[in-house]
C-alpha positions in Angstrom: 44.4 126.5 -86.2 43.1 129.7 -84.6 40.3 131.6 -86.5 41.1 135.3 -86.8 38.2 137.4 -85.7 37.0 140.0 -88.3 37.1 143.5 -87.1 33.8 145.5 -87.0 35.0 147.8 -89.8 35.6 145.0 -92.2 31.9 144.2 -92.0 31.0 147.8 -92.5 33.2 148.3 -95.5 32.1 145.0 -97.0 28.6 146.3 -96.9 29.7 149.6 -98.6 31.8 147.9 -101.2 29.1 145.4 -102.1 26.5 148.2 -102.2 24.4 146.5 -99.7 22.1 149.2 -98.3 20.4 147.0 -95.7 23.6 145.7 -94.3 25.1 149.2 -94.2 22.1 150.7 -92.5 22.1 147.9 -90.0 25.6 149.0 -88.9 24.7 152.7 -88.4 22.8 154.7 -85.9 19.5 156.4 -87.0 21.1 159.8 -86.4 24.4 159.0 -88.2 26.3 161.8 -89.9 28.5 161.6 -92.9 30.9 164.3 -94.0 32.9 164.0 -97.2 35.8 166.4 -97.4 34.7 170.0 -97.3 31.1 169.2 -98.3 28.3 169.9 -95.8 27.5 167.0 -93.4 24.7 164.6 -94.3 22.5 163.9 -91.3 20.4 160.8 -90.7 20.5 157.2 -91.9 18.1 157.8 -94.8 20.0 160.8 -96.2 23.4 158.9 -95.8 21.9 155.9 -97.6 20.6 158.1 -100.4 23.9 159.8 -100.8 25.7 156.5 -100.8 23.4 155.0 -103.4 23.9 158.1 -105.6 27.6 157.8 -105.4 27.4 154.1 -106.3 25.7 155.1 -109.6 28.9 157.0 -110.5 31.3 154.0 -110.2 31.3 150.3 -110.9 33.1 149.3 -107.7 35.5 150.3 -105.0 37.8 148.4 -102.7 39.5 149.7 -99.6 42.9 148.6 -98.5 43.6 149.6 -94.9 47.2 150.6 -94.4 46.8 151.9 -90.8 44.0 151.6 -88.3 44.1 153.4 -85.0 41.4 152.8 -82.4 40.9 154.9 -79.3 37.7 154.2 -77.4 34.8 154.6 -79.8 36.8 156.5 -82.4 38.7 154.7 -85.2 41.0 156.4 -87.7 41.8 154.8 -91.0 44.5 155.4 -93.5 43.7 153.6 -96.7 44.0 153.3 -100.4 40.8 153.0 -102.3 40.8 151.2 -105.7 37.9 152.6 -107.8 36.6 151.0 -111.0 35.0 153.7 -113.2 32.0 153.1 -115.3 34.2 152.7 -118.4 36.2 149.9 -116.7 39.3 151.9 -116.0 40.7 152.1 -112.5 42.3 154.6 -110.2 43.7 154.2 -106.6 43.2 157.2 -104.3 44.5 157.7 -100.8 42.0 158.4 -98.1 41.8 159.1 -94.4 38.6 158.4 -92.4 37.5 159.0 -88.9 34.6 157.0 -87.6 32.8 157.5 -84.2 30.7 154.6 -82.9 28.0 154.6 -80.3 26.6 151.3 -78.9 28.7 149.5 -81.5 27.1 151.3 -84.5 28.6 154.0 -86.8 27.4 157.3 -85.5 29.6 159.6 -87.5 32.0 159.3 -90.5 34.4 162.0 -91.6 36.0 161.0 -94.9 39.0 163.0 -96.2 39.7 162.2 -99.9 40.2 164.1 -103.1 38.0 162.3 -105.7 39.1 164.6 -108.6 41.1 161.8 -110.2 38.1 159.5 -110.1 36.2 161.7 -112.5 39.1 162.3 -114.8 40.6 165.5 -113.4 44.0 166.1 -112.0 44.8 166.0 -108.3 43.7 169.1 -106.5 
């Protein structure tokens, strides 16, 4: 029986979903950049880690289901559904699109396109 090799992004998203800061940081460049929707970019591994840890305090958990993955060189595009569990235990699934650029095998830039309004009880924008 052949063992299927895990894709690099599975390891990265496992770190995010398990809220494992050390594992996540080990998969990013020091000068990594994170942009969430139309918010200003977050520059540097420490700032991205801090932003991630803050977001994690607002939810119980999240789980990404990848519907389409397109890789071209060091750029990967993801179409996904993200199942969020809110602090009150209720859940919501939100569609998302993400572009990740890698350098030397590490995440150098993430651009996440998602409307999190439903996560916090609002209607879709």
